[in-house]
Wavefront OBJ file of the C-alpha trace (Angstrom):
o trace
v 154.446 -36.268 171.512
v 154.134 -32.861 169.891
v 155.983 -29.756 171.013
v 154.623 -26.282 170.471
v 156.032 -22.815 171.156
v 154.401 -19.462 171.398
v 156.353 -16.223 170.854
v 155.678 -12.597 170.161
v 155.937 -9.043 171.533
v 154.527 -8.199 174.887
v 150.773 -7.657 174.674
v 150.375 -9.753 171.528
v 148.041 -12.151 173.230
v 150.268 -15.212 173.654
v 148.914 -16.099 177.130
v 145.356 -15.955 175.898
v 146.090 -18.291 173.025
v 148.078 -20.654 175.307
v 145.082 -20.963 177.655
v 142.667 -21.401 174.737
v 144.851 -24.196 173.226
v 145.106 -25.997 176.579
v 141.330 -25.926 176.933
v 140.848 -27.184 173.398
v 143.356 -29.974 173.803
v 141.734 -31.091 176.983
v 138.346 -31.040 175.184
v 139.888 -33.317 172.504
v 141.078 -35.778 175.115
v 144.762 -34.841 174.837
v 147.092 -34.258 177.787
v 149.117 -31.176 177.678
v 151.979 -29.724 179.799
v 152.987 -26.067 179.968
v 156.673 -25.092 180.123
v 157.405 -21.408 180.877
v 160.750 -20.329 179.330
v 161.788 -17.810 182.032
v 160.835 -19.987 184.932
v 161.668 -23.408 183.742
v 164.530 -22.963 181.243
v 166.419 -19.654 181.535
v 169.672 -20.000 183.513
v 169.896 -17.974 186.705
v 166.575 -16.396 185.985
v 166.036 -14.982 189.505
v 169.476 -13.490 189.605
v 169.066 -11.986 186.210
v 165.662 -10.527 187.178
v 166.999 -9.096 190.458
v 170.157 -7.506 188.792
v 168.095 -6.084 185.859
v 165.444 -4.430 187.908
v 167.154 -3.425 191.064
v 170.893 -2.940 190.427
v 171.545 -2.010 186.804
v 168.493 -0.799 184.821
v 166.273 0.347 187.741
v 163.046 -0.257 185.822
v 159.668 -1.191 187.136
v 158.725 -4.726 187.965
v 155.518 -6.725 187.368
v 152.992 -6.921 184.590
v 151.680 -3.735 183.086
v 147.929 -3.120 182.525
v 145.967 -0.170 181.167
v 145.076 0.756 184.724
v 148.633 0.430 185.929
v 151.185 1.072 183.175
v 154.812 0.312 183.881
v 158.192 1.588 182.629
v 160.411 -1.512 182.397
v 164.005 -1.328 181.531
v 165.502 -4.687 180.829
v 165.324 -6.254 177.412
v 164.891 -2.838 175.765
v 168.349 -1.727 176.945
v 170.785 -2.292 174.107
v 174.171 -0.982 175.279
v 177.305 -3.024 174.206
v 178.017 -4.454 177.736
v 174.430 -5.623 178.052
v 174.356 -7.135 174.578
v 177.629 -9.038 175.291
v 176.094 -10.321 178.538
v 173.038 -11.423 176.651
v 175.178 -13.416 174.151
v 176.600 -15.419 177.186
v 173.202 -15.937 178.819
v 171.493 -16.879 175.588
v 174.051 -19.491 174.768
v 173.622 -20.953 178.234
v 169.836 -20.840 177.825
v 169.851 -22.648 174.531
v 171.836 -25.498 176.034
v 169.373 -25.616 178.900
v 166.566 -25.662 176.423
v 168.100 -28.704 174.646
v 168.158 -30.562 177.924
v 164.612 -29.541 178.766
v 163.159 -30.531 175.384
v 164.897 -33.943 175.658
v 163.447 -34.505 179.168
v 159.816 -33.582 178.201
v 159.917 -35.784 175.146
v 160.418 -38.817 177.414
v 157.249 -37.966 179.455
v 153.762 -39.420 179.139
v 152.249 -36.235 177.631
v 150.565 -35.696 174.243
v 151.442 -32.041 173.786
v 154.045 -29.864 175.459
v 153.460 -26.130 175.091
v 156.315 -23.681 175.582
v 155.238 -20.254 176.712
v 158.030 -18.354 174.981
v 161.109 -19.983 173.484
v 164.631 -19.058 172.512
v 163.217 -16.980 169.649
v 161.937 -14.464 172.332
v 165.444 -13.901 173.585
v 166.926 -13.476 170.121
v 164.274 -10.966 169.291
v 165.811 -8.652 171.915
v 168.925 -8.386 169.751
v 169.404 -5.746 167.067
v 168.893 -8.123 164.217
v 169.223 -5.320 161.683
v 173.028 -5.654 162.313
v 174.907 -8.433 160.558
v 176.846 -9.497 163.674
v 173.605 -9.916 165.680
v 171.991 -11.857 162.859
v 175.062 -14.091 162.566
v 174.886 -14.906 166.327
v 171.125 -15.602 166.039
v 171.812 -17.954 163.147
v 174.291 -19.915 165.247
v 171.888 -20.122 168.199
v 169.100 -21.308 165.849
v 171.344 -24.144 164.665
v 171.949 -25.171 168.209
v 168.421 -24.880 169.432
v 165.897 -27.749 169.310
v 163.049 -27.086 166.940
v 159.465 -27.300 168.169
v 157.142 -29.338 166.076
v 155.150 -26.163 165.639
v 156.505 -22.676 166.439
v 153.942 -19.824 166.474
v 154.785 -16.149 166.469
v 151.662 -14.175 167.451
v 151.995 -11.016 165.388
v 150.374 -7.840 166.631
v 150.200 -4.179 165.873
v 152.567 -2.561 168.456
v 150.179 0.221 169.254
v 147.369 -2.213 170.041
v 149.815 -4.478 171.961
v 151.046 -1.604 174.176
v 147.474 -0.513 174.855
v 146.758 -3.998 176.248
v 150.140 -4.245 178.090
v 151.865 -0.995 178.671
v 155.368 -1.876 179.748
v 157.867 -0.916 177.115
v 158.203 2.114 174.794
v 156.457 1.895 171.487
v 159.659 2.333 169.473
v 161.064 -0.765 171.185
v 157.911 -2.780 170.508
v 158.202 -1.859 166.761
v 161.877 -2.929 166.678
v 160.985 -6.093 168.563
v 158.189 -7.008 166.160
v 160.550 -6.600 163.132
v 163.011 -8.794 164.983
v 160.466 -11.570 165.302
v 159.617 -11.374 161.616
v 163.320 -11.477 160.807
v 163.673 -14.606 162.967
v 160.781 -16.255 161.245
v 162.655 -15.874 158.000
v 165.928 -17.061 159.486
v 164.441 -20.110 161.101
v 162.310 -20.921 158.085
v 159.717 -22.953 160.030
v 157.945 -20.544 162.243
v 154.222 -19.945 161.679
v 153.365 -16.293 161.894
v 149.748 -15.647 163.051
v 148.733 -12.511 161.452
v 147.288 -9.646 163.525
v 143.492 -10.022 164.008
v 140.865 -11.021 166.454
v 141.416 -13.556 169.168
v 138.992 -15.906 167.426
v 140.705 -15.697 164.076
v 144.094 -16.346 165.632
v 142.650 -19.338 167.600
v 141.225 -20.837 164.374
v 144.565 -20.495 162.596
v 146.405 -22.102 165.580
v 143.973 -24.972 165.705
v 144.169 -25.639 161.984
v 147.906 -25.994 162.165
v 147.615 -28.173 165.173
v 145.097 -30.516 163.441
v 147.397 -30.858 160.422
v 150.329 -31.720 162.654
v 148.400 -34.195 164.820
v 146.897 -35.819 161.794
v 150.388 -36.295 160.208
v 151.741 -37.622 163.522
v 148.943 -40.147 163.800
v 149.335 -41.308 160.170
v 153.073 -41.815 160.754
v 152.494 -43.775 163.954
v 150.094 -46.096 162.193
l 1 2 3 4 5 6 7 8 9 10 11 12 13 14 15 16 17 18 19 20 21 22 23 24 25 26 27 28 29 30 31 32 33 34 35 36 37 38 39 40 41 42 43 44 45 46 47 48 49 50 51 52 53 54 55 56 57 58 59 60 61 62 63 64 65 66 67 68 69 70 71 72 73 74 75 76 77 78 79 80 81 82 83 84 85 86 87 88 89 90 91 92 93 94 95 96 97 98 99 100 101 102 103 104 105 106 107 108 109 110 111 112 113 114 115 116 117 118 119 120 121 122 123 124 125 126 127 128 129 130 131 132 133 134 135 136 137 138 139 140 141 142 143 144 145 146 147 148 149 150 151 152 153 154 155 156 157 158 159 160 161 162 163 164 165 166 167 168 169 170 171 172 173 174 175 176 177 178 179 180 181 182 183 184 185 186 187 188 189 190 191 192 193 194 195 196 197 198 199 200 201 202 203 204 205 206 207 208 209 210 211 212 213 214 215 216 217 218 219
């Protein structure tokens, strides 16, 4: 079984690529399962969402669109108390992720796709600070590694035009954090900004290489 994760800033096109990959895998006769990080892995996700939107940050809820832009205030809030709370939740989430990955590896599925991964939480931290980078390094050592980890890179201006939810300065910092994580982790495939078709081709090429290697090792 092969595990794959998709990460990236909001509006980068992750959902589009996940759907395209599922369709392609089905066409190839392979069974896939989708695991959504926030719904299936994050600890106390409903409570965290309720507190973030209604009690503490008082930001908008939902998914932004060009016709209905939002002003969300959750992962772009970086005060010390919030960051300390994130440290606790992220440690709990990475342990939950380990259990989830172990469970899916025992299932009768060819490919498990993670829509977001622990990388997407760590990218919310100010990784230009040494203490945040040190924490991220510890979490990366604890976290299970997908067979293929994709970061869908995107120009923040274009991403915000597609999905207007967070301020542009946050998206720029968030993008840099993903690139920093790709260097820290060492085994993340960054899909360069470009058209949907070009990104799709890059994703499939990496998948074919991995599936061919897995098949050769099995035989």
